[in-house]
N, C-alpha and C positions, 0 to 999 in steps of 0.2 A: 452537637447542634444540628437541628434539622432545618431545612429551608422550606419555605411555604411553596405550595404548588403554583405553577405558572398560570396566570389568568388565561382564559381561552383566546382572547384577542392577542395577547402577547405570544402565546404558543403558535397561533396562525401566522403572525408576523415573522416569528423566528423561522418557521417552516418555509415561508415565501423567500426569506433571505437565503436559506440553505439551498432551496431549489434554484434560485438565480445563480448562486455560487457554483452549484453543480453544472449548470448550463454553460457558464463562462469557462470553467475549467475544461469541460469537454470540448469546447470550441477553441481552446488554446489562448483564451484572453486572460491577461493578468487580472487578479482580483484587486480592484480599487474599491474601497468601501463606499465612497461617494457614488460611484457608478452602480454598485450593487443596490444602494438605497433607491436611486432613481428607477432602476429596472424592476425592483420589487415593489415600487410605489409605496415606500415608507419613508419616514424622515431619517436623515443622517444620524440623528441622536439615537433612534431606535436601533439602527444597525450597530452602532458603537456600544450600545447598552448590552447587546447580545454577544458581540464579537469585538473586543477592544482593538484588534489588529487583523490584517489579512491572513496572517498565519493561523490564527484561531479559527477563522472561517474555513481555510484550506484543510486544517486537521479535522474539522467537523464533517466536511465533505468526504474526506478519506476514511472516516471511522467505519462505515459499513464494509468497505473493502479490506481494511485491516482486521476487522472481526472475522471476515470470511477466511483470510489467510491463517489466522489463529486456529479456526475450525479445521482447515485443511491440514495444518501441522499436527493437530490432535488426532485426526483420522489417520494420518500417515504413521504416527507412532503406534497405532493399533494394528498395523499390518505386520505380518510375520516376516516377510522378506525385507531386510533393511535397505538393500540397494533400491528395490522398487519403491519403497516408501519415500526415500530421498528423491528419486526421479519424479514420482507423482507430485510431491510437494513443490519441487522446483518448476515443474510444468504448470501447476496451478498458480504459482507465484508469477511466472512469466505472463500467463494469460491475464491475470488481474492487472499487472503492470501495463500491458498493452491495450487493455480495454478501459482502464481507469487512470487517467493521467495524474490524478492527485496522489496516487500511491508512491510513485517514484519521487515526486517532489517532497512528500512528507518523510519517506524512508531515507532520503539522502540529506535531509536537513540535519545540521550538527546538533540542534537542540529542539525540544518541543515546548509549546506554550500551554498545552492542556494536559492535566494529569491523566486523563483517559488515554491519550495518545502515548504517553510514556508507559503507562501500564500495559497497553496492547503491544508496543514495541518490545518491552522487556519480556513479556510472556512469549511472544513469537521467538525472540532470540534464545530464550531458554529451551523452548520446544525444539527448535532447529539444532541447537547444541546437542540435545539428546539424540536427534536423528543422526547427526554426524558421529557421535560417540558409538552408536550402533554399527555404522558402516566401518568405522576405524577398528572396532573390536573384531569385526568379521574379516578384517584384512582386505576389504573391497576397495577402499579409497586410500590414497596416499595419506600418511599421518600428518603431513605438513599442511593439508587443506583444512582451513578453519572457516567459520561463519563470517569472521571479519574479512576473509578473502572473498567468499562467495557473495556476500551482500552487494558490494560495489560491482562485482562481475555481473550479477543479475541486472543491476541498473544499466550497466554498459550494454548488455545484450538487448535490453528493451530499447535503449536509445538507438543502437545500431539498426534494429529492426524498424523503428519508426522513421529513421533517416533514409533507409534504403528501400522502402516499400511505399507504394502510393495509397493502398487501401487496406482496410482492416484484415481481410483474408490473407493478403500478401504479407502483411506485418506478422501475423500469427505464424505463417509458414516459414518466413525468414527467421523469426525468433526461435522457433522450434529447431530449425537447422543449426543455428548458432549455439543453442543450448546443448544439442547433441554433441557438437564438437567439443564444447567445454567439458561435458560429462566424460567423454572418452579420454580427455587429458587428465582427469582426476583419478582414474582407475589405477589401482595398485598394480 
């Protein structure tokens, strides 16, 4: 079953809602759909028609960042050096987490409400699993290290960097330092 294309005015309204959602997330303001409607200058029903709950809007806001992370994982798998591939992917992951607050929220959520988010998360988990298989096979990383371990650790590094640094540059520097410490601890 195919769905009819969205009318232009509906597409514009949806984009305004997403833009407001992005702004609120970047400012650290919780997504309240009634507030989003007011700021986007659309009716509350319009917001709910596009996004039945705040989680759906948050996941939509996070989608470009998740797609970028999947692309980074694919690029990393194409590298010859398995260790450098993993390091490059984790560096990219940390940078996205520190520059896009929606990523940590969505990646740390126990469930997703949008099929696209689940698809991207599953794809990323599979790709990173392959990255880890490569470093394990090469004997570079301890065999006990799994993506199920690294995923929350990456969220923890991002959170620690955000708490302990006042500006974006300092957050990125702190996060990089914390990631380096974690990576040293993973080596076989």
